[in-house]
N, C-alpha and C positions, 0 to 999 in steps of 0.2 A: 569137517565143514563141507557144506554143499552150497551150490549156487543156482540162480535162476537166469533165464535169458533176459529178464528185466533188470538184472544187476542187484538182486537182493542176495544176501548170504543167510544161511541158517545152520546153526550148530545144535544138534540134538543130543541130550543126555537123558536116557530113560524116556519119559513121555513129556519132557520139558524142552522146548526149543527156544533158543535165543536168536533174534532176527535183527538184521541191520541192512544197510546198503553197502555195496562193495567200494573199495578204494577207487576203482575205475569210475563208478557213478559219482562219487564225491568229487573227484578231480574234474569230471566233465561239467558238473554244476558250478564249480568254483566255491569260494568261501560261503558257507552256509550262515544265514542270518536268522533263521526261524525254523523250528520243528514243531509241527502239530502232532502230538502223540496220540495214540489210541486211548480209549477209555478203559480203565481197569474193570474187569468183569464182563466186558463185551465179548460176544462170540462172533467171530468172523469166519466166512467160508473161504476156502482156498481161492486165491486170485482176487479177493476183494481188496479195494484200496483201504488201508487201515491207518495210514499216517501220511503226512505231507512234509517234504523238505523243501525249503525255499532259500535261494541265494539271490544276490543282486541281479543275476542273469535271468532266472526263471524259477518256477515252482514245479515240483514233480511229485506225483503220487507214489507211495510205497505200497507194493502189493504183497499180501501175506501169502507165503508159499504153501501153507497147510491150513486146514480147518482147525480152529481151536479157540480157547478162551484166554484172554489176556490176563495174566496173573501178576505181572510186574511191568513197570515202565521205567525208562531211564530219565528220571526227573532232572538230572544234571543238564540234559539237553535244552531244557526250558531257558536256562540262563546262559548256557555255553554250547550253542549248536555247533560251534566250530570243532567240538570234540570228534564229530564224525569225520571232518577233514584230517584231523591230527591223528586219530586212532580208530579207523573205521571198524576194525575187527575186535577191539577190546573195549576201550572206554566209550566208543561211539555206538554201542548197540542201542536199538530203539525199544524193543519189548521182549518179554518172555511170555511164552504161550504154552498152555497145556494142550498137547496135540491130541485131537480126537481120533485120527486115523493115520497110522504111520505109512500106509501105502501112498499117501499124498506126496511123499518124498520121491516116489518112483520117477517123476519127470524132472527132478533136479539133477545138476551135474556135479561131478567131482572137480577138483581143482584143475586137473589136466584138460578136461573137456571145456571148462570155462575159459582157460587161457587160450585154447584153440579158437573158441568163439570170438574172443577179442582180436586174435591175429587175423581172422577171416573178415573182419570189418573193413 
């Protein structure tokens, strides 16, 4: 699993990436009440806002860490956005994307680097 400075996580298997927001981001937002999912079939460029997560505190864009086409969305989040709070890295994934260019991952962090980023805040 890889992480971004904007608190997204990405897990790549072959050319398919599963993307969500980190536990840190979910905790900072508080209990989520709404998730605007990306559209199936849409192609997003690296760093595009492709989803929105909303809590009673605020709304936040979710940025895609790679260029690719959305091939699956987690429709469970439509009725149960709190899955992101309860299980950020498993049941709370947002979308699966067919990655166009694996070098997009070059500026993501491993878990140790991400934890250091959080400690330095």
